[in-house]
N, C-alpha and C positions, 0 to 999 in steps of 0.2 A: 120425508121427501129425500128421492134419488139426487145424488150431487154430480154434476158434469164432468167431475175428472173421473165419474165411475163411468160413465157413457161415450163407449168408442164412437168412432166415425163410421156411419153406415154410408153404403152407396146404392141406389137402385138398382142399377144393374147388376149388382153383386147379389142383391137378395133375389130378383127375378132368377139368375143363373142357379142359385140355391133353391130353388121351390120355395122360396117363403112368399106368400101373400102380404103386396106392397100395400095393401087397403088400409089395415088394422095399423101398421106402421108409422103410415103417414098420417096418421088421425091424432098423432102424438104432437102438441103443441108447445112453443116457448114464445115468450114475453121477449123481443130483441128489437132493436133500435139500430139506427146509423146515419152519420151526417153526411149525406151525399152520397158517393160510393165506399168500398175499403170495406172493412172487417163489420161484421153485429156484434152489438153488444148489449149487454144486459142493463137496462136502467137502473140507475140508483140514485136515489133521492139524500142518501147519509153523506157526511163530510169526511172527510180523512180519507187518504189514498190509501191508509192499508184494507180498508172494508170493500174497495170496489175497483175497477180500471177507471184512471181518472178521466177516459173517455166517454164514460158511462153515465158521469153527473149529471141531472135535471135533461136527461136523454127522453124524448118521447118514443115509446117503443108499440107495438103491436103483435097480436100472436101469428105466427108464423108456424109451418110444420119443421119438425126439428130434421126429417129428412133431407130439408131442400137448404137447409142454412148451417148444419152441423159441421162442414166444411172449412165455413167461413166467419166462424164465430172467431173472437181473438181469445189467444192462449189464455188470459188474464181471467176473461168472464167466461172461458167455460168451466172454471172451477166453481160458478154460484150459479149456472144453469140448473133449474128443478123442473124434475116431472113426478106425477105421481107413482105412490109405488108399483101400482099394477102396470103401468106404462113402462116403467124402469125395466120391473121384470121380464117384460116383452122386448123392449129394445136389447138388452143383454142376452137372452136366449137366441134372439132374431143374429145378434153379432156371432154367438156361439157356432150357429149353422153357417153362417157365411166361411169362418175362419177353417172350420172342420171340412165343409165343401171343397175348398181351396185345395187342401191337402189330401183328400180324395181325389179331386182332379189330376193332381201333377203323377200321383202313382197309377191311374188309370191310362194317364198318356206316355207312361213310360212305354217304350219296346221291351217286348217278350224276350225273354232270355234267362241267363243264369242269375241267381239273386244270393247276396252273400249275406251272412247273419250278421254281420259288423251293421250293414244297410238296415235287415230287420229291426234290430236292437234299435236304432234311430227312429225309424218312422211308428214303432211298436208305443215307445214313451209319447210320443206326438198325436197317438190315435184317441180318436173321438170315444170309447169306452170308457177313457179317464174321465171324462166329463159328464159322462150321461147321467149319475146321481144327482150331480149339482145341478144340471139343465132342467132335468125332472122336478127335483125341489124346488126350484125357483117359480117355474111355469103350472105346475098341477094346484098350488090352491088358487090359483086365478082362472082355471078352466070354468068355474060356474061363474065368473062376474059379470054384470048386465055391460058394463062398458067393453072390455079387453077380454072376456071370454071366449069368443070365437077366435079371435087373433091369438091367445093361448094355446087354444088346439090346434090351428093351423099351423102355428111353429112346432109343437110338438109333432105333429105329422110330417113335418120337413125334417125334423130332428132323427127321429125315426129313421127317415129313407136314408140319410148322410149315415147313419150309425151301421145301418144294413150293409150299405158300398162298403163302408171303413173296414168292416169284417169282412168282406168277401175279396176285398185288396189284400187283406193281409195272410187271409187263406191261399191265394194265387202266389203271394211272396214266397210264403212257407213250402207250397210246393215243388219250386222254383229253386228253392235253397238247396244245400246237400245234406244227404240223410247223416241222423246224428252219430252213428257208428262210424260214419268215413270221418265225418270231422275230429270225433275224440281219436281214433287211430291216427289221423296224421298229426295232430297234435302232440299225441302219444310219442311219435317219433321224433319229432321236433325236439321235445323235452328231453329224451334218450342220448340225442346228438349232441344239445347243447349241454349235457352234464360234463360231458367232456371240456374243461376249459381250453383247451386248444383251439376249439374253433373261434371264439374270440378273440383269443390272444395274435394269432395269424391275421384274423381281420383288421385289428387297432395296428398291429405291425405295418401293414401294406399303407393304412390311413396316415401312418406318421412321415411316411416317404414322400406324400403330395400335400402335407397339410402345409396351406401358405401364411397360416399366423397361430401363433400359441394360443391365440385367444378363438381360434375359430374351433367350431364344432366338430368332430372329425364324423367322416360317412361311416355308417355302423354297417361293413359288407353281411355279416352273417344276416341281421334282420331283415337286408332288403331280400337276400337269398331265402330266408326261412318265409318270408311274406310272399313272394313271388313263386315258391316251389308249392307252398302251402294252396294258394289259391286255384292253380291247376288240379292239384291232386284230389282239393275237396271236392271240385266239381266233376270228378271221375273219367279227369285227362289221364294219359301215359306219362311214364318217367321221361321219353324224349321231348314231350311238349313241355314238363316242368323243368327240363335243365334249358330248354330254351328259354323258357320264360325267366328264370332266374338267372340267367346269363345277359338277357336283354335289360333287366332292371339295374345290374352292375354296370353295365355298358353306357346306359344312361347319364350315370354319373361320371364314372373314370373311362371312359371311352376314349378321351383325349386328353387326360391329365397330363403333366408333367411332372417330373420327379424333381423336387426341391431338396430334398436331404439325400444323399446318396448313401450316407451311412447307417440309414434306418433301413434298407433293403436286406433281407434275408441273406443269410449264407449257407451253402456255396451258391454261384449264382448260375443258373438255369440256361443262359443263354450266351455264347462264346462272343468275344469283344471283334473277332475279325468282321470286317467289313461296313462297320462303322466309321463314321468319319471325325465323331468326337465322343468324350465319356457321357455327357449328356444325351445324346443319341440313343448310345448303348444303355441306359440308365433308363429311357423311356420304355424302349424295347424289353429292357427283363421287366420292367412293372407289367406292362400290357400281359407279357406271358404270365408271370406270377397270379395274377387275380384272375384269369380265365383258369389257369389251373385250378385254383382255390374254388371256384363254382364248380367245377367237374367233381374234384375230389369229395367235397363235402357232401353235392348231390348224391353221388354214388354211395355215402354212407346214409344218408337219410331214405334211400332207398332200401337199403338193408335193414336199416331200422325200422320202416314200415310192414317188411315183409316178415319181419318176427314180431309185430304186434298182434297181441292176442284178442284184444277188445274183454279184457278180465271185467268183473263187475257183478256178475248174476243174473239172473231174471228178476223181474218185478221192478216195484216203484219204492221211493225213498224222498222224504222231506230233507229239504235242503235249506240253510239260511245262505242267502248271497248279499253280499255287502258290495257296497260301490258300483250302485244300482243307478240309473240305466248304465249296461253293457256297452256304452258307445267311444270310450277311449281308446287310442290305438294299442295301449297295453291289455285291452278286455279282447283282443281280437279272436284267442284260444278258447274264452270263456263265452263268447256272444253266441253260439247254438243256444243255452240254456235259455235265451228269450222265448223260445216256442214254445215252452212249457206253461202248463197253467201257474198261476200266481193262487197262494191262498193267503186269506187275511188281508191287513192294510198296509200299504207302504208308510214304513217307518222312518224319522230321521236317522242320519248316521255321521252327523257333522258336514262338514264341507270339503270339496274339492279345488284346486288349483283351475282356474280358469284364465290365461293371459295373465293379465294384471290383478285379477280379482279371485273371489271365491265363489263357487254356486253350491249350492245344495244336494249333498250327497245321500244315498238313500239304502235301507235294505229290505229285502222282501223273502218270503217263502216260497220254496217252487216246491212241486210233486215232480220229479224227474227219475227216468229209467236208472236202476243201480249201478249200470257200466257208465252211466254220466255224472252221475254223483263221484262214484272211485274215481272217475279220470280229472274233474273238478279238483276234487280234494288232494290229489297227486299233483296236478298243475299248481296248486299254489299253497306248496307244502312250507315253502318259505314264507309265507304271510298266512298263519292259521288263522286268524280272525275273518279271512277274506271267503271261506266256505266252510260252515259249521253244519256237521251231517245231523240229520235227526231221524226219527223214530224209522223204520221200513215199514211199506204199505204189504199188502196182499199181495203175495207173490203168483206169476203165473198168468196174470191178465193183461190183457192188451190196453186198458185204460187203468188206472188207479180209484180205486176208493175213495169216497168223500174222508179225508184225514179227520181223525180228532181235533177240534178247535181248542182245546187244551194242552195239544200238542204244538199247533201253530203259535198259538200266544206265548209257550213258553220259549220255543225260540226267537220269536221277534224280541222280546224282554230281552234277551242276551244282547241284541243290537241296541237297543233304546227301552229304557226301564217303565216309563211312562207310556200307558196306552190310553186312549178315550175310553175304551171300553173299562177301564177300572173303575173309573167316576161314575159312568152309567149304570154300572151294576148297583151301585149304593143307593138308588131309589131316592124318590123325591125325600123332601127335610133331612136329609142325612146329616149326621152330627159328626165331631169329629172322632177320632178313636183315642183310647188311653195312650198309645204310642204318642201320636200328634200332640195331645195336650201336655203330656209330659216333657217332650222335648220342644214345647212353646214354652214352658215355664221356666226351662233351664235358660233359652235365650234371653227372656225378659230381664231374668235376675241378672244375667251378665252384662247388661246395659242400664240397671237402673241410674246410675250416676250422669252416664253423656244424657239421657232422655230427659233428667231434671234440669238440666242446663237449657236447652232450648225454649226459645220466647214464646212458642205457641205450635200447635201442629201445622201451621201453613208456612213456617219458618222456611228459609230457601237454606238455612244451615241443616235441616233434616234432609232435602234434597242433596245438597252436596257431600254430606257424610254418607247418606245412602248409596250414592254411586261407586264411591271409592271403596265402599267397606266397611267403615269405622260406624257403621250404624245399621240395625237390621230391622226391618217392618217385622213385627207378626202380629197375625190376625187375631181377632177376638174369638176367643171359646164360645161364646153366644154372640154370632151377628144378627144385626149391627152394633157396634159399639166404638169407643175413644180409636181404635185402631182403624176401622173403616172410614171414620171421619177424618183421619189422617191422610189417608191415601187417598179420599176424594179431593182434600185440599192439595196435594202434592201434583207439578204441571206431568202428567202422565203422559203427555204428547211429547215431552224432552225425553221421558225413560227410553224411549226405542234406541235414542244414539248410543246407549251404554250397553255394555255387555255386562249382563247382570248374573246373580246366582238363586235359582228359585229351589228351595229344600222342599220336595214333596212327598208324599206317602203314596207308593206304586205299588200295584198288583192287586188282587181280589183280596176282599174283606178278609178273608178267611187266613190268607197268608202275605202282609203285606209289608213291604221294607221301605225304609228312608233311602232316596237318593238326592242326591244336588244336581240341577239341570243348569245348562249355560245356554244362555238366548235374550232377548231383547223382550221387555214388556211392551205389547202394543195398546193395550187398553184395561180399561177399569171398571166394572157395573157396582156402582154403588147399593144397588137394591139385591142383588144378590150374593157380591163379594167376588165374583167370579175375573179371574184376570185370563187376559189375551196373551199369551208366552209363545214367541216366535223363536225356537232351538237355534243353537249356533250353526251358521251354514247358511241363513238367510231362507229356513223352511216356513212354508205358509204356519200362521198362528193356531197352538192350540189352544183350548179352552178350559182352565185348571180352574175348579170350584174351591171356595175358601177353606171348606172343613179337609179338604187334602194338602193345605199348604201349611207348612210349619213355620217358614220365614223367607223374606226377600230380602236380598243385600247383593254388596257388588264384591270384588275382589279384588285386595289391595295390588298382587303383582300381575296379575294376568287382565288385559282389559281389551282383548280385540280376538276376531276369530283365527288369526293364526297361534295365539298362547293358549287357548282354552279349549280344553277337551268337550266332547258333546254332553257328556255325565260323568260323575264320580260319586264312589259311596259316600255316604253321609257322614262325617266323624266331628261333628259338634259335642 
């Protein structure tokens, strides 16, 4: 049965706007009631406030269309609203159509004009194409159902229409964005100028003169100049327009700035002291002259570097592994043009990235890009060698790359995250653990015989407490199910998701497997199959890892949070 916490709110006007037939969705009913006005509640006869909303006890309910009441169901009762599986699939898919339609509509309503690759990277990450497989997998089993089949077919049709519009909007954006060679040439010119550390030093020296507090973040004049100049040059603008944009970008911050520390101004002075009524007035004039001269001088050097750019890299195409995906952060501006190229293989976890005060998932992908783009990306990230990894070259001299060898794609992806769902899928049904896994398990069991004998039983909280802090390891049965399966079944798995754990796993294809330690949280356990739901560090969606691939599950005694653990590391037990 579908649970209410998985059912988003739907509104009839949004369904109509997205092209979804409201009729089948309106047939989904739930039994709710209310005492007079106010929120709707799911009737409950059980006693105990933990099992239901306190307003729902002994309440009389009647079946109503979920579409009419979903916005007014109280937040406690929303968790226990249930619908049939086919209805749940229809409702969730309709919600996907509404969300995708809203995103496409916002793109379609934007005014025509130049587009940046930074903006494209953002809209690409939210594009409907990434949800296509999930939506179809959810709906297709129900298209022949007697009750919801017609609705499922109609929602699939609506989804296909939204997907087509989404791809058209992405194509329009790509057509309006700068050419890749222009983006790499401009970025290369900026990197060449930035290699001279003087540009940053001079900017920070000027910033020190007007810094109001030692705790304040100084204005990065070079970054402002680079961003403004690049934005114009990327779009085909001339040198004068680029200088004007850079001047305006700095003027917006320093146009009326007052000097706070005269001693921080560079020597010798460029403005004479005659005609000023006070030293402060002169210092302000000196600062204004200095930052304007800075912009003009470094824009001239950028133009010289752009004129000398060769765009080396050769013809043809090449596979590259790009980590830090999607390319939506400020520091990704010079790489965002890579988002236009085709992705091969899945998106894999790559730990987490800082987002405000928290952490959000970071990813890695494999792209097929022109060789000049691969060379530029590698050169641009030479100080962070894990960011771009060059893979095999593809057929040269073609407008579009040939389909790469899947083994090359997977080999690159395993460099970012060693365990891929395709590893276990290739094992086949009824797969057994390999000799490598059974040997490693035996070593782990032998190392903790004394501790295991001290526990009072498989459901002992001592087992749980020692597991999450790394004093005890859960080792699966070599022949599932067995005592280990019963032990995991008795553990409060729903509490394990609150702890950073280590899952020691056999990675790779059966012909060439290796052991790795993955960090993350356990989200589920299936006693019948032994499959473990595992969310990689950084808050990624859960992977399903079968028992025959698992060596052990334990905690880390020293590192217990996202900021402390890596996404994975070699197995060293």
